[in-house]
N, C-alpha and C positions, 0 to 999 in steps of 0.2 A: 681822445688819442687818434693820432691820425695815421700810425704804421701800423699794419697787423700783424706784425710778427710780437703779439704781446703773447706773454709766456704760455698762455693757457690755450693758444690757436695751434702750436706747434704740435700739440699729441695727436688731435683728429688727422692734422697733416700726414703725419710719419704712418700713422695706422692705415690711411687711406693708400700712401703710396706700397704698404706691404700687402694690400688686400689687391690691388691692379684693379685697373678700368680703362676700358677704353677711350672714355673721356677724360682720364686722369689731369691731361695739360691744362685743359680749361677748366675742371673743378680746381685747381692749384691755382689756376691766376685770379678766377673768382675769390680763393680764402685770402692770398694774397692782397691783392688791390682794393677788394672790397668797393667797385664801382658803385656810384648813385646817383643814378639816371632819375630826370623829371619829366613825367609825361607832357606832351604837347600841349594839350588843355591845360595842363597845371602851371606852366611856364609864366605867362603872363600876371597870371594873380601872384605867382611866387615873387617873380622880380618888382610887383607893385609894393611889396614890403619893405622895399629897401629905396626910398626915395633918392633922387638923385644918380643913382647907379645904371651906366647906361650900357648897353649891349650893342656889340656885334656881331656878326655872323660871318664867318671865311667859309667859304666854297674850297672844299678837299677834292681830290679824284674820286671818282667812282661813285659821285653825287652824295658824298659824304659833307659833313659840315663841322664846323668849331666853334663854338661859343665863347667869346672873349667879353670879358667884363670890364669897365672902369669906373673904377672908385676916387672921386676928385678930393684933393687934396682940402684941410680945415680951411674955411672961407678967409681971406686975409691973411694964409699964410702959407701960398705957395710959391713953388719954384720951377726952375725949368729941367729940374731933377727928376727920373719918371724911373718907377720900379715896377719889374716884369715879376710877377709873384708866381711859382711854380708852389701849387698845394701837393698837400701828401695823400693819403688813402683815405679812403671813407667818404669826408664832407667834399661837397662840390663849392666851387668859388664863393657862393651866397654863403654858404654854411660858416666860410672863414672871414665873414666881416668883422669879427670882432680882432682878429689876428691883424686884420688888413689897417683896423680903425688906429693900430700902433705904429703904422706907417705914417699914414693918411694925416694923422694930428701933427707930426712932425714936418710938413708941408711938402710932400710929395705926391703925386697921382700915381696911382696902382692901376696896373693892367695886369687881371687874373685869368687866364684861359682855363675853362673846364677841357682837359683832354678827353677824348672820346671814350663813351662810358658813363661820364659824368654829367650832372646838371643838364643844359638843352643841347650839349652837343649829340652828334650819332651814336647810337648806342652799341657800343661790340664789348666783349669781352677783352679789357687791355693787354696790353703786353710792354716788355720792355723796350722794344722797337716801336710800338706805336707811341707810347708815353714823350718817347724823345723825338719821334717826327711830330708830334703835336706843339710840343714845346719850341722846337726849329721853323716850323710855321706861324705861330705867334708871334714869334720874333722878328722873323722878316716880314711880315703884315705892317707892325708896329712900326719898325724901322723905314720901310717904303713911307709911312703916312708921316711919322714926324721926325726927319731927318735932323732936325737941328737941335732935337732935346738930348739931355745928358742921362743914360740906362745905367741901371743897376739892375743885376739878375740877380735874384732872393730864390731860394729854396727851402721849404721847412719840411723836415722829417723824409719820406719818399721822396719830396720836392727835391731837396737836396741834392740827392742823386741827378735829377733831371736839369736842376740847375749847373752841375758840376760839368755833367755831358755837354750840355747846351754851350758851355761859356769857352769850352775846350774848342768845340766844334767851330763855332764862330770865329775865336782868336786862328784856328788851323787855317781857315777856309777863308780869311778878310770877310766876312761877311756885316762888316761894320763892327765899331769900337763900342767898349762899353767902360763903364769908368771905376765899378766896384762889383764883386761878388759878395754876399752874405746869406753864410749856411746856418741855418737855425735848427737845434735838436737831429743834427746828421749823422751819421755813421759811415762807417769804411766800406761795408758791402752786407747783402742779405743773408748770404750763409753767415757771414761775422755774427749779425743780430742773432741766428738761430744757436749758433755755438754758447752764444752768451746764457741762453736757458741752460737749467741744470740739468742733468742726467741724459740717458742716451736718445731720448727722442729728439733733443736740440740737434746732437751730434748727426742724427740720422736724417732730418731734414734740410740742414747744412749740405749734406752731401748730396743730394736728390733733387733740390731745386734748381729747376731750369730759368729761374728769375735771380740774376744778379745782383744788378746795379749796385757795380763795383767802382765806388768812387775813388778809391783807394787807388786803383790802378790810372786816373786821369787827373786828380788833384794836381800832378805835378807839372801839367800842361796848360794850368788855368794860369794866366799873369793874374799878379796882384794889383792891387790890394785887396785881401780877402777878410772876413770878417766872419769868426765861429762862434754861436750863441749856445748854452745847454743849459738844462736846469739840473743841477746837483740832486735833485730829486726826481729825475725822471725813471718813471718805472716800465717805460717801453723799450727807449733807446740807453744804452748803459752810457754816462757820459767819459767813461773809460775810452767807447768809440769814438766819440767826437774830439778826444783828445789826440788818440791816434791819427786820425785824419788833419788833423791842425799840425802835426810834428812834421808830415808829409806835406803839406801845402811851402808851396813858396813864399817868400817874403815880399813885400811887406805884408804882414799877416797880425790879429788881432784876436784877442780870446776874450771871452767874458764868461762865467757862470755865476747863477743865480740861484737861492735856494727855492726852485719852482720845478713843477713838473714838466710833460712833455709839452701841453700846447698852451700855457698860461704864462708865457714871459713877458707878454706885454703888459700884464697885471703888476707888473713890480711897480712899486711905491716909490723906491728910493733915487729914481731918476735915472738910473745907470742904463736901463735897455734905452729910454728916450736918447741919452747922450751917443750910443753907437749911429743913432739913425741921424741925429745933426753931424756927427764925425763923418758919417759916409755921405751927408749932401754937402759938408764944405770939403772934402775931397774932392768930390766929382765939381763943385762950384767953388770955386778959391774967394768969391764974392761974399760967399754967405759965411757968418762968425763961426770960427771954429774953436771947439771945445777943448779941454785938456785930453790927452791922446789914452788908449786902454793898453792892458800889457800887451807885450807883443812876446 
């Protein structure tokens, strides 16, 4: 589960709001984002479990750092299309390697930053602002290193909101082109996810949360093509929220739903998930073979 707004999380959040606390905001952010840090002494042994994964450390202001991991495309299947992968809550980038393999097996390198609070990046209790800042820092660093590559911005779960915000910001500020945006298990906003929980606690949490991640407010500023992928059995984010975001997105846009849950679309055995990534790759690089299209 990549987004903390599971149905059973909202009840203690709402109760805590009612009780009140001086450190309420920090408590809320810890419960919402569930950052997963790796202690300094454990970082190299953990990284060694993933042969071939390369780590890059970006220096940030105030002596903080952002750890960015690179996962190479499957040997003999690489292309000049690269994917900036923005992960969801709880799992750090290495723990997302199974999902990342769904991209690398289709011939694209993946660059996956760990926001501050996750992995070997500087520890802090994250918030919406810090996550967006970290996504932008990772984007700018990779663009500076590899200007000749074709970039896809991808986000899963909470990372889908970071991807929408980043794509809109990059487009508005002219911070380098990207050729596609892919959003998996996406949602309209955190309050909408809270409201999807039945009963009064979801409504209360939706009204009180300070973390909005309102993709619905920015998706119209993201140039297509945009792909949205969702599991019809998603028990964390209702597919209806993904469809609402899709309806608000500009064209060209493509939708795929599969009979999967929140974080396992890459295990699809029909070939439909891989077909999306082949379509993304061939759209970015017309020299690649282009399969038949998906629903628009």
